[in-house]
N, C-alpha and C positions, 0 to 999 in steps of 0.2 A: 394062181392069181399073182405069188409074186414075182415070178418070171415075166407073165404082161406085164405087171407094174415099172419093174425094170426096162424093158423095152420101150413104154410108153415114154418114160422119163428123157430117154436116150433119144426117141422121136424130139420131144419137146424140144432138146436143147438145140436140134438141129434145125428146127423152126424158129428158136429164139436167135441162135446165129443166122439166119437167113433173114430176119427183120432187122438186126443191128447191120446188118450191110447195106440193106436198103436206106437205113437212116444216113448211113455215110454220103450216099449220093443224094439225099434228097434234101439237105441243105436245112433249113428252119427246124431245129429239134422239137421247140414248142409245138411247133403243128402238127409234127409227125406224133408227140406222145397224145395231142388231140385226137388225131385220127385213131390211133390206138385205143383210146379211153371211149370214141365213140361206138367202134366195133365190138368193144366189150358191152357196153352200154345194152348195144342194142340186141346183142346175144340173149342179155340177162332177160330184157322186157320180152324176147319170146319165148325163154325157156321156162319162165314163171307160168304161163297158160298151161304149161305139161307137165309138172313137177310140183310135187307137195310142198308145202309150206316148213321152212325151216322150223326144225326141235326148238323150243325155248329155251335150252340150254345153249343153243349154238348162236345165239343172237348176239350174245356179247363180245364173241370171238369175230362176228362179222363186222362189228363197230369198231371193235380194237384194230382188227386190219387194214379197216379202211382209213381210221386214223394214222397207220402206221404207213400206207398208201402215201397218204400225204406226206409224209415226214419227209420218206425217201425222195421223193420228189424235190422238196425242198434242201434236203442236204445236198442231194446229186448237182445241184443247179449249183451252190456254192462252191462245191468241188471243183467244177468245170472254170470257177472264176480264177483257182489257184494252181490249175495244171491241166495238161491236155488231156484229151480221151485216151488216148492210148499210156498215160501214164496213169490215171486216175482208174479206169473201169476194170483192170487187173488186180488192181489192189483191192476195190471194192468187192469184185466178185471171187477173189482169191481169199479173203479173209472169211467171207459169209459160211463156207462149210463149218470151219473151227469154230463159231459162235454157234450155230445154229445145234452142233453136237452137242457142247455145254448147254445151250438151252434145254434140249430134247431131255438129256438128262434130270436137268434140275425140275422140268415142270411136266414131261411124260413118260418120266422113270423109264428110260429108253436107254439101255447099256450097249455100247457097240463091242463086238469081238475085237480081239488085238490086232488081227490080220488086215480087219476092215477098216479100222482105226489108224492105222498103218497106211491103207490106200488113202484114205482121207485126208491124212497130213501129205502124201506125195503129190495128190491131185492140187493141193492150196498150194503147197510151192512152186510146183509148176506155172500155175496161173500168175500167182504173185510176180515170178520170175519174168515175165514178160515185161515188166514195169522197167528194167533195165535194160530191154534190147529194143526200144524203139528209136525212131528216126528225129524223136522232138528234139526242138532246141533247148526249151524251155525247162528250166531246173523244177523241179516238184518240192514248192515251199513247206513248211511246217504246217501251215494253216489247210494247205492241199492235205497231207496226209491225216491230220485230225479229221477234216470233212470226209474223206474218203471212210475212213475209221468208223465214224457215224452212221454213214450209208450204210456200210458194211452192217451195222448193227441193226440199221431199222430191218436192211431185208432178212437178217436172221430171225428179229421178232415178229417178222408178219408170216415168215415160214412156219415159225414154232406156233403162232396162231390159227394159222389157216388148217394145218394138221391137227392140232386139238378141236378145231372147230368140225370139220370134216369128218370128224370119227364121232360126234355127238349127234349127228343129223341120220335119219334114215336113207334120204338120197342125197349123195354126192353134187349130182347137179343142181338140187335146190340150196345149197349153199352157195355154189360158185354163181347161178342166177342172181341171187341178192347181193352178191359181193361186187359184181360185174355192174349192178344198177346202180352203184354208190360212185361207179367212176364218171358220171356225168358230169358233177360240179365242176371236174377238170374242162371239160367243154366248154361247159356255160363261160368259166372264165376264161378260156382264149378268143371265144366268140367277141366277147367285152372289151378283152384288151387289142386284138389284133382282128378285127371282122374284116377288114378288105384284104390283108395280106392272108388269110385263111382261105377267102374263097377265091382269090388269084392262084393259090400254091394248088388248090383242089382241081381248078380247072387245067392248069400246064401239067401237076404231076400226081393227076389222081392216079393212076395205077399204080404208083409206086405206095402212097397211102394204104390204099387198098390192100396191096400187098403184108405191108407193115401190118393194119388192122386185122387181118385173116390169122399169120400166122402167129402175132403174138396172142392172141385171144385163145387159137386152139394150144398154143404152147402152155400157156398156163392154167386153161382147163385140164391137160393132162397130167401136168404137175399137181394140182389140188387133188385130183381123183386118186393118183399114185401114192399121196400121202397117208390117203385111207388103209393103205395095205402093206407098206416100206417103210423101215425107219423113217424117220425126220432128215436125219444126218445124210443117209443116203441119197435122198431124195437133194437135197440141196446140192450135196458134191457133182450127183450126175446132170444136173440141170446147168450148174456152172461150167461143165465141160464147152457148153457154146463159146466161152470166150476163144477156147483153143481152136473150135471150126469155124469159128469168123477170122481166125489168125489164119489160119490155114486160106480162108477162102479169101485175104487180102493178099496173101504171099502168092498164089498161085491163079488168081482172077482178077486181082486189081495190080498186082507187081510192086506192092509193098516192099521196103527193105529195112534194116537187113534180115535176109531169109534163115542164113543156117542157123544163129542163135534162137530163132522163132521155131524152127521145125524140131529144133532139139530140145527144148521144154516144152513143146508139144507130146512127144515121146514119152516124156518122163511122166505126165498126165495119163497117158494110155496104162502104162505099167499100173500106176493109181486105181486107174478106173478095173483093170483085169483082178487086180487083189478085191476089190469090194464086189465084182460079179464071182467072186468065188466062195464069199462070203454067206453061212446060212444064218 
């Protein structure tokens, strides 16, 4: 089961990178986020007819994770006010595994072997290092760094909350279903704020939004499912390799530069993943 969970998280990383690549070519990020929330909420509505009701103990974590997701969106929005996507995103995703490792130790009593911890640190270093090898002309301000770290903290927090919650319910799918249903407020917010632009975007770029919704929904479902079987620190670290996969897509598919430094940092991340994969 641990080997299967490892493979599921790596699959989730590939799907996560794919929908982030679609975000880059789709335009309005709020509308893309709405498509993702709509896809997750719809899946949640479908699943609740086939899965048992979540256990009473898991409900507090469903609510905590939901609030943390809203906080994540808020902090990420402000992060992009003070820095470019190529600067902020690696910092956010690179710091999250370290924070999850600490949170899992405190709240889930998960201790990581030295080799595994070394792998986590190497992966985080490789992801964060991408911030310094971008083509951006904008200097990342102190405010941008602060909001990026706050975003990373919310990611780590909901990762730990998801892991604790899914382990307290009989069916991981029931936890996933109700967590997804609470994504609908994002859809309602966008309909109110950008109704005209939303319908126009869905008409012109519908296939891109559908791709984002499918990839992100499946990816997050796989991550939560895997959290029931392997340490949360490993789940977070392996999931964040999606940044590297997205970077390679940018280099070899979208022609982004500079490419040598990005490929080098990607190889560093591969070393970290190999160390994690050998950890028992």
